[in-house]
N, C-alpha and C positions, 0 to 999 in steps of 0.2 A: 645656389647653396642648398645643402641638404638640411633637413629638420634638425635643429640643435638637440643633442642627446648625450647621455653618458655612455661611453664605450668601455665596457667592463672586460678586461683581459686577465683571465686567471685560469690556471689548469685545474683548480679545485672546483668540481661541479657544485658541491654544496655551497661554497662561497658565492659562486655566480648566481645560483638560484636564490639564496638569501638576500643578496644585495639587489638583485633584479626586482624581487618582490618589494623590498623596502622602498626602492626608488619609485616604482610604479605606484605604490601606496601614497607617495607624496607628489604624484603627478609629474614625475621626471621621466621622460622617455629614455629607454636604454636598449642597447644591443650588446649581447655577450659574445665573447670569443674564447675558445678553449686554449688558445696558445698565441704567442706573438706572431708566428708566421701567418696564421689566418687573419689576424688584424692587419698586418702589413699588406697582405694581398688585397684587403678590402679598402685600405686607406687611399684617400685622394685629397687634394688640396681644398676640396669643397666641403669636407666633413666639418661639422660645427659642433660645439659643446665642450666636452672635456674627455680625457682618457683616465681611467682608473686601472693602473698597471701593477700586476703582481711582480715583485722583485725577482723571486726565484721560481722559475717554471721549468718543466722538462723542455728540452730543445733550447730555443733562444731565450736568454734571460730578459727580464724587464729592462735592465740597464742597457743591454745591447739593442733592444727594440727602441728605447729612448734615443740612443745615439743615431740609429738609422733614421728615425723621424726627424731629428735635427738636421741630419745631412740632406733631407728632402725639404728643408725649410718649413717644417710643420710648426705652427705657432699654437697649436691646441694645448691648453694647460694640462699638465700631467700630475696626477696624484698617485704616489707609489704606496703599495701595500706590501708588508713583509712580516713573516713570522720569525725572522732571524735578524732583526734590525739592531743596530747599535748607533751611538751618537756620531762617530766619525762617518759612517755610511749615510746617515740622515743629512749631516752637514754637507757632505760631498754632493749628494743628489740635489739638494737645494741650491748649492753654488752653481751647479750645471744648468739650473733653470727650472727645476721641478716646482710645481705649485705647492705641494705639501707632501708629507710623508707620514703614514700611519702604521703602527705596529699591530699585528693580530695578537690576541683577540681585539676586535674593534669596538669603539663606541659608535654604534650604527648611526644614531641621529647626528652625532658630531660629524661623521663622515658625509652624511647626506647634506648637511648644511654647507660643508666645504665644497661639495660637488656643485651645489647651487651657486656658490660664490665663484667657482672656477668657470661655470657656464656664463655667468654674468660678465666676467672679465673677457671671455672670448667674444661675447656679443659686442661689448664696447670696442674691443680691438678691431673687429670687423667693420664697425661703423667708421672708425677713424681711418682704417685702410681704404675703405670705399671713398671717403672724402678726399683723401690724398690722390687716389686714382682719378677721380673726377677732375680735380684741379690740374693734374698733369695732362689729362686729355685736352682740357681747355687751352693750357699753355702750348701744347704741341700743335694746336690748330692755328696759332698766330703765324703770320708771315714774318719774314726777316725785318721788314720795315715796321710792322706793328710792334715787334719786340723792341726795336730801337726807340720808337715813340713811347712805349710803355716805360722803359728805363728813364726817359727824360721826364715823363709825367710823374713818375715816382720820386724823381729828384726835385719835384716842385716847380718845374719850369712851365711857363705859359706857352700857348700855341705860337705866338710871335717869335719867342726865343727859340723854340724847337725848330720852327721853319728856318730861321737864320742858321742854326747849327747844322741842320741837315741839307741846307741849300735847296729847299723846296718851298712851294707856295703855302701860305697859311691855310688856304682852302684844302690843299692836299693833306695837311696835318689834321684838319678837322674831320675829313673823311676817314682817315686811318684811325684816328682816335675814336670815332663813333663805332667803327668796325671792331676795334680792340675791346671797347666796353661791352659791345653786344656779345662777342665771343666769350668774354670773361664773366658775362652775366652780372655786370655791375652798372651803376648809374653815375657814380662819381669817382674822382681820384682817391678820395678817402676810403670809399668802399673797396677799391682796388688794392690800396695799401693794406687795409685790414685783412683782405682775403689772402694776401701773400705774406702776411706777418708770420715769422717763424714761431712755432709753438702755440699758434692761436687755438 
């Protein structure tokens, strides 16, 4: 993953310079882009932080850039800037998933605070995503038999009952159960149930 930072996309050089200076003065790393095309060329799924995107730029608009990012499954929070905003436009962009919407002239410190909040949100989302990925990797390492035993363990059944249901020896159940717990990195059935609990 790249270093989290604010990605400032605005065709107004004065705005880019002013916001870049403001963010750096608050210890927020940032990279600037003169247009949406340059940003999309640099974008990849490992970019972290947030995007500050001018709504109206020469060439591709901020909204079109936003749509392209969503098509590429970008989850980076986006804060829109505009000098021509209105309430319906703000509501529309927020409904589409924008993190926030600011009209120029800006309250610089308020924007910087929202950028920090957007970057914190992105960091939390990345941790949650990594946790899900790790769990899925562990689940995919289970054999078919280990998955069968996992379902029966989660149903609260004892080894003897599992052995009878699967028509295998209790010793075989114990071996598969030990392998299952080892792969899932748990020590008990309760830990396993908690690990797989939805929305944990």
